[in-house]
C-alpha positions as CSV (number, residue, x, y, z in Angstrom):
1,M,41.7,2.4,-3.0
2,D,38.5,4.2,-3.8
3,K,35.8,1.7,-2.8
4,A,33.1,3.5,-4.8
5,S,35.0,3.2,-8.0
6,F,36.0,-0.4,-7.6
7,G,32.6,-1.4,-6.3
8,G,30.8,0.4,-9.1
9,A,32.9,-1.3,-11.8
10,F,32.5,-4.7,-10.2
11,L,28.7,-4.3,-9.8
12,A,28.3,-3.1,-13.4
13,I,30.3,-6.0,-14.9
14,V,28.8,-8.7,-12.6
15,G,25.3,-7.4,-13.2
16,I,25.6,-7.6,-17.0
17,V,27.4,-10.9,-17.0
18,A,24.9,-12.4,-14.6
19,G,22.0,-11.2,-16.7
20,L,23.5,-12.8,-19.8
21,L,24.0,-16.1,-18.0
22,I,20.5,-16.1,-16.5
23,E,19.0,-15.7,-20.0
24,G,20.9,-18.8,-21.0
25,G,23.8,-17.1,-22.8
26,N,27.5,-17.6,-22.3
27,L,30.6,-15.4,-22.3
28,G,31.8,-16.9,-25.6
29,Q,28.9,-15.1,-27.3
30,I,30.2,-11.6,-26.5
31,L,34.0,-12.3,-26.6
32,Q,34.6,-11.4,-30.2
33,P,38.1,-10.2,-31.0
34,T,37.1,-8.7,-34.3
35,A,34.4,-6.6,-32.7
36,A,36.7,-5.5,-30.0
37,L,39.4,-4.5,-32.5
38,I,36.9,-2.3,-34.5
39,V,35.5,-0.6,-31.4
40,F,38.6,0.0,-29.4
41,G,40.9,0.7,-32.3
42,G,38.4,3.0,-34.0
43,T,37.6,4.9,-30.7
44,L,41.3,5.3,-29.9
45,G,42.0,6.5,-33.4
46,A,39.2,9.1,-33.3
47,V,40.4,10.4,-29.9
48,L,44.0,10.7,-31.1
49,L,42.6,12.7,-34.1
50,Q,40.9,15.1,-31.7
51,F,43.5,15.5,-28.9
52,P,47.3,15.8,-28.9
53,L,49.1,12.6,-27.9
54,T,50.5,14.2,-24.7
55,T,46.9,15.0,-23.6
56,V,45.7,11.5,-24.3
57,M,48.6,9.9,-22.4
58,A,48.1,12.3,-19.5
59,A,44.4,11.4,-19.3
60,F,45.1,7.7,-19.2
61,G,47.8,8.4,-16.6
62,R,45.2,10.1,-14.4
63,L,43.1,6.9,-14.3
64,A,45.0,6.0,-11.2
65,H,43.3,8.9,-9.5
66,V,39.9,7.5,-10.4
67,F,40.5,4.3,-8.5
68,A,42.7,5.7,-5.7
69,A,41.0,7.2,-2.6
70,P,41.7,11.0,-2.2
71,T,44.6,11.7,0.2
72,R,43.5,15.3,0.7
73,Q,43.9,16.5,4.3
74,D,42.1,19.9,4.2
75,D,41.7,20.1,7.9
76,Q,45.5,19.7,8.3
77,L,46.1,22.3,5.7
78,V,43.9,24.8,7.6
79,R,45.9,24.1,10.8
80,Q,49.1,24.6,8.9
81,L,48.1,27.9,7.5
82,V,46.8,29.1,10.9
83,A,50.2,28.1,12.4
84,F,51.9,30.2,9.7
85,A,49.5,33.1,10.5
86,N,50.4,32.9,14.2
87,K,54.1,32.8,13.5
88,A,53.9,35.7,11.0
89,R,52.0,37.7,13.5
90,R,54.6,37.3,16.2
91,H,57.8,37.4,14.0
92,G,56.7,38.9,10.7
93,V,56.0,37.2,7.3
94,V,59.8,37.0,6.6
95,S,60.1,34.4,9.4
96,L,58.1,31.9,7.3
97,D,61.1,31.6,5.0
98,N,62.4,28.9,7.3
99,D,59.2,26.8,6.8
100,L,59.5,26.8,3.0
101,Q,61.6,23.6,2.9
102,T,59.0,21.7,4.9
103,I,56.2,22.4,2.4
104,E,55.6,19.6,-0.1
105,D,52.8,21.1,-2.2
106,P,54.5,23.2,-5.1
107,F,51.6,25.6,-5.4
108,L,51.6,26.5,-1.7
109,K,55.4,26.7,-1.6
110,R,55.5,29.0,-4.6
111,T,52.7,31.2,-3.2
112,L,54.3,31.5,0.3
113,M,57.7,32.2,-1.3
114,L,56.3,35.2,-3.2
115,A,54.7,36.4,0.1
116,V,58.0,36.1,2.0
117,D,59.8,38.0,-0.8
118,G,57.5,41.0,-0.2
119,T,55.0,40.7,-3.0
120,E,51.9,42.9,-2.4
121,P,48.6,41.0,-1.8
122,N,47.0,42.2,-5.0
123,E,50.0,41.4,-7.1
124,L,50.3,38.0,-5.4
125,R,46.7,37.2,-6.2
126,S,47.1,38.2,-9.8
127,I,50.3,36.2,-10.3
128,M,49.0,33.0,-8.7
129,R,45.6,33.4,-10.3
130,V,47.2,33.1,-13.7
131,S,49.1,30.0,-12.6
132,L,45.9,28.5,-11.1
133,D,43.7,29.2,-14.1
134,S,46.4,27.8,-16.5
135,T,46.7,24.6,-14.5
136,T,43.0,24.2,-14.2
137,E,42.5,24.7,-18.0
138,S,45.1,22.1,-18.8
139,E,43.6,19.6,-16.3
140,E,40.1,20.2,-17.7
141,R,41.2,18.7,-21.0
142,L,41.8,15.3,-19.4
143,P,38.2,14.3,-18.6
144,A,37.3,15.7,-22.0
145,V,39.3,12.9,-23.6
146,F,37.1,10.2,-22.0
147,E,33.9,12.2,-22.7
148,S,34.9,12.2,-26.4
149,A,35.7,8.5,-26.3
150,G,32.3,7.9,-24.7
151,G,30.7,9.8,-27.6
152,F,32.7,8.0,-30.3
153,S,32.5,4.4,-29.2
154,P,28.7,3.8,-29.5
155,T,28.8,5.1,-33.1
156,I,31.8,3.0,-34.0
157,G,30.0,0.1,-32.4
158,I,27.2,0.6,-34.9
159,L,29.7,0.9,-37.7
160,G,31.1,-2.5,-36.6
161,A,27.6,-4.0,-36.6
162,V,27.0,-2.7,-40.1
163,L,30.3,-4.2,-41.3
164,G,29.3,-7.5,-39.8
165,L,25.9,-7.4,-41.5
166,I,27.5,-6.8,-44.8
167,Q,29.4,-10.0,-44.4
168,V,26.2,-11.8,-43.3
169,M,24.5,-10.6,-46.5
170,Q,27.0,-12.6,-48.5
171,H,25.8,-15.8,-47.0
172,L,22.0,-15.6,-47.4
173,D,22.0,-19.0,-48.9
174,N,22.9,-20.6,-45.6
175,I,20.3,-19.7,-42.9
176,N,22.5,-21.1,-40.1
177,E,25.4,-18.8,-41.0
178,V,23.0,-15.8,-41.3
179,G,21.7,-16.3,-37.7
180,R,25.2,-16.7,-36.3
181,G,26.6,-13.9,-38.3
182,I,23.9,-11.4,-37.1
183,A,24.5,-12.3,-33.5
184,V,28.2,-11.7,-33.9
185,A,27.7,-8.5,-35.7
186,F,25.7,-6.9,-32.9
187,V,28.5,-7.7,-30.4
188,A,30.3,-4.6,-31.7
189,T,27.3,-2.5,-30.7
190,I,27.4,-4.0,-27.2
191,Y,31.1,-3.2,-26.9
192,G,30.6,0.4,-28.1
193,V,27.6,1.2,-25.9
194,G,29.0,-0.7,-22.9
195,I,32.5,0.8,-22.8
196,A,31.0,4.3,-23.2
197,N,28.4,4.1,-20.4
198,L,30.2,1.7,-18.0
199,F,33.7,3.2,-18.2
200,F,34.5,6.2,-20.4
201,L,31.8,8.5,-19.2
202,P,32.0,7.5,-15.5
203,F,35.8,7.9,-15.8
204,A,35.3,11.5,-17.1
205,G,32.8,12.3,-14.3
206,K,35.0,11.0,-11.4
207,M,38.1,12.7,-12.9
208,R,36.3,16.0,-13.2
209,I,35.3,15.8,-9.5
210,R,38.9,15.1,-8.5
211,I,40.1,18.1,-10.5
212,R,37.5,20.3,-8.9
213,E,38.6,19.2,-5.5
214,E,42.3,20.0,-6.3
215,H,41.3,23.4,-7.7
216,Q,39.4,24.2,-4.5
217,R,42.3,23.2,-2.4
218,R,44.6,25.5,-4.3
219,E,42.1,28.3,-3.9
220,M,42.2,27.7,-0.2
221,M,46.0,27.9,-0.2
222,L,46.0,31.2,-2.1
223,E,43.4,32.8,0.1
224,G,45.2,31.6,3.2
225,V,48.6,33.0,2.2
226,I,47.1,36.4,1.1
227,S,45.2,36.7,4.4
228,I,48.4,36.0,6.3
229,L,50.1,38.7,4.2
230,E,47.3,41.1,5.0
231,G,47.8,40.4,8.7
232,M,44.4,38.7,9.3
233,N,43.8,37.4,12.9
234,P,44.6,33.7,13.0
235,R,41.3,32.8,14.5
236,M,39.5,34.8,11.8
237,L,41.6,33.0,9.2
238,E,40.6,29.7,10.6
239,V,36.9,30.6,10.2
240,K,37.5,31.9,6.7
241,L,39.3,28.8,5.5
242,G,36.6,26.6,7.1
243,G,34.3,27.8,4.4
244,F,36.3,25.8,1.9
245,L,35.8,22.6,3.7
246,N,33.1,20.1,3.2
247,G,30.8,19.2,6.0
248,D,32.8,16.1,7.2
249,A,36.1,18.0,7.2
250,A,34.7,21.0,8.9
251,G,33.1,18.8,11.6
252,K,36.5,17.1,12.2
253,Q,38.2,20.4,12.4
254,E,35.7,21.7,15.0
255,R,36.0,18.6,17.1
256,A,39.8,18.9,17.0
257,A,39.6,22.5,18.1
């Protein structure tokens, strides 16, 4: 569980609801099914018009990554690559063929497999760079779905408010109905602005960070395998890969060494 994501969502909702209650309001004032239908339905429809269904479904599937704490173990990956370098230096790169079955990450496994098969370093970099860039480009579309939703929902909220005001204008002869109708109409604006700034845009930002971390991890794998193929000294390889680590991971790696 990502404490920052859960804590942020909790604080945002509690802060807004608490402010409403302190001002003498109640939850019934903002729980309007019609306004929710207009904002959520309109936003989803606009997003589906802009993106393919598969991309939208993949983006919502990635929401679990926003609320799940990262399981990346970069320091362990460095130690694994250094161990491969030591083995390759003693017994040759071909000896790493026995370790392929123990590798869970598909990108690292495919990269090391090409190295064992005798691919030249430049060719290996070119082949895997294409795969890396293609994967990154596909993943970059996922946060764009929520960024677009965050752009659409406030405008659709205003549209819902205008539709509500149109209905209010038909009851100008009853001042009580006018006041209640205006209050209900502006709930759609609250939904549109709130869902964009409290959820859609933060989702996109956190998801983009996660994707960048995964891309950096694959970059480290590629550089590590190419360095092994080039015969780099394992200690030099450890220092080189340490440049990919953030401060906390690098510190843990140095303490472990």
